[in-house]
N, C-alpha and C positions, 0 to 999 in steps of 0.2 A: 843301280837304284837301291838295292838292299844295303850296299855299303853306306850310302848317304843317310839312309833311315837309321842304321845302327849308330852312326856318328852323331846324329841328332839326339838319340836316346842317351848316349853316353854323356854328351854335353849337358843335357837337361839334368841328369843324375848328379853330376859334379856340382852344379849350381844349386840344386834343390835339397840335397841330402843334409840332414841335421848334423852329420859328423864333421861338417866343415866349420862348425862354430869355433870361436876362438878358445883355445885351451888356457887354463889358469896359468899365470906366470909365464906365458909363452911356451908352455910345455916343459918348464924347468921345475923339477921336484925338490923338496927337502927330504931329509932322511931321518928315520927313527930307528934307533938301536935298542934292542932288548936282549940282554944276555941271560937272565934267569928270572924266576918268579918266586914269590913267597906265598905261603898259605898260613893264615892266622898268625902272621908276623914271624913265622919260623922259617929260617932259610937253611938250617942244618940238615944234611942228609938229602936223599932223593925223594922229592915230594911227588914225582910222577907227572909233573906238568911238562909236556913235551912240545906243545905248540901254543901259539896265540892266534886267536881269530879276531880280526880287527875291523871295526867300523870307524870311519872318519867323516864327521859332519853328516851322519846318518847314511853314508854310502859304505857298502860292504866292499873292502878292498882286498880281502883274501885271508888265508891262513898261512902262518909262517912257523917253521921249525926253529926252536930255540937252540943256540943263540942266533939272532937274526939282525939284519940291517936293511930295512926295506924302504923304497921310495914312496913318498906321499905327494900326489899332485893335487894341490888345493890352493885356493886363494890365500895370499899372505895375510897375516893377522891372527886372530884367535881361532884356533883349530881344536875341535872337541873329539876326543878318542873314547871309544867304548871297546875294551879288550876283554875277551872271554878266554877261559882256561881250556886248553885242549889236552886230551889224554889218549893213550892207547886203550881201546875198549877190550877188556879181558886179556890184556897183555899182547894183543895182536897189532903189530906195527903197521899193518895194512888197513886197519880200521881206526881212523883218527876221528874223534868226536869231541864236542864240547861237553865238559862234565856238568850235568844238570844242577848239582847242588852248590856250586860256587857262584857267588855274585860277580858280575863283570866289574872290572876295574875301570872307572870312569874318571877322566881328567882332561884338562885343557892346557894348551901351551900357546904362546905367541910365537909364530913361526915365520921365518924368512928363508926363502930358497937362495942358494942350494945348501944351507947349513945342515949339520947333523945334530940331532938331539938324542938324549939317553933317558930311558925310563925303565924302572924295574917294576913290573906288574905285581900287585899285591891282591891276593884273593882271600875271601872268607866265606864261610857257609851262609847260605840263605836262611833267614829266620824260619822259613817253613820246613826246613830239613829236620826230620825226626830221627833220632838215633835209637833204634830198637835194641841195640846191644853195643857196648863199648868195652874194650879191655886193653889197657896198656901195661898191665902186670906190676904197676908201682904199688898200688894199695892192696891188691889181692890177686886172685886167679879164677876167672869165671869158667874155665874149662875143667874137665875131669882130671884125675890124678896122673893120667898118661902125659899130660902137658906139664913138664917140670918148670917151675919158675926159677930162673937163674939170673945172676948179676953180671953185667958186662963191665966195661970201663967206666960208664957213667950212669947206667940205668938198668932196670930189670926188663926181661923179656921171657917169652916162652920157648921151651926146647922140647922137641920130639927126637927120640933116638931109636935107630934100628941097628941090629948087630947080627952075629951069626945065629943067635937063638931066636930073635924076633925079626923076621923078614919084613914085617909091616907094623906100624904103631900108629894108632888113631886117637885123636883127642876131640871130644865133642863139647860144645858149649852147653852147659848144664841146664840153662833156663830156656824153655820153649817160648817161641815168639810168634805171634800172629802177624802176618804180612798182607798188605792190601793188594790183591790182584788188580791189574790195570794201572798201577802206579809205577813210577821209576823206583827200582829197588836195586841197590848196589852193595857189595861187600868190599870194603877197603882193608888192606893189611900191608904191613912191611914184612919183608922176608929176606933171609939169607939161607942158602941150602947147600949142603954137601951131597945130598942124595935127592932124587926127584920126590914129588909129593902131589897129592890130590887135595883140592878144595871143593867143598860141596855142601849139601845139607841133608838132614833126615826130615822127611815129611810125615807128620802124624795125622791120621784120619780117625776121628772119634777118640777113644781112649786107649786102644790097643793095637791098631793097624799102623805099623811104622815101615816106611820104605826109604832106602838109601839112594841118593842121587849124586854120584860123582859128576861135578860140573867141569872142572878145569884141571888139566895135568900140567904141572909146573916143573921145568927142568932146573938142575942145580945152578946156583949163581954165587960167586965168591964175595960179592959186596951187597950191602943192604939196598933193596929196591922196593918200590911201591907198586902194588897191584890194585887196579880198579876192576872188579869182577861184576859184570852186569848179570843180575838174577831176574830181572823183570819178566822176560819171556818164559823162563822156567817156572816161576811162581804162577804166572798167568795160565800155564798149561796144567800144572799139578793141582793147584787150588786145594791145598790141604788145610786142615784146621790150625796147625801150628808147625813151626820149623825149628830145628837146631842146626847151626852151622858146624862144620867139622873140618879138621885137617888130618891127612893120613900120610905119614912118611913111608917110603918104599925102599927096600934094599935091592939094588941091582945084583944079579947073581954073580957078577964079576968082581964085586967088592965085599969087604968085610963089614960094611955098614957106614954109618955117619949120622949127622944131626941135621935137623931142620929148625931154624930159628924164626919165631913169629912175634910180631909186635904191632901195637897200635891198630887193633882190630876194631872196625866200625861197620855195623849193619845199619844202613841209612835208607830212608824212603821219605816220600812226601805224604 
């Protein structure tokens, strides 16, 4: 008796469940290939966009690591995409998030399964993004004199040097900045490093009380890379009157020293 009752329930489930609805195109997808992304129309170097988060016709179909070639199961015809930029939060490969300051790339295609289509996502900053500090070292140098401005093959950037005499070297952004607790606050910078370094900020309370907060320890890297450092939680906890970001190069005891190169520094918030 229990067997027949279970069989009845199974039969009813098969015929009544919504999952038995007809799938688009008989379950045959088309494919979208995305190899790389641009930011503000610039594709040179590492812009730090590691993933794309994709909506198709208002349905969230997932996040994909670049480069990618993902299936899209949608009715043939005009298909609308909304693609958001994904990054490593504070350089952590295990923490992948949508960067809050980039507008999504929105576009439509006329799709036919099982064809493959190619799109290069293009992102730009949202109009509401406010840059509290910016330094690309082309026109000047907003850091103190410990950050030397040097010229590479095609542009200027900042350089911090440690040696047998100076086992650490710190450069502080010279202008204090007020930051809004409770908002998204991030520090962006490009870097290449022969030695490890810290990135963080000095918090000023009133006119004289200053506290140093090392936030992120960064290991050496031979090629230029992009870092997106989230400061929101730290600023929300510290709640100082103003802040100065800083970089501090460190000399490992096993080496004679080396350089840290910094470029395209942006302190951005809403």
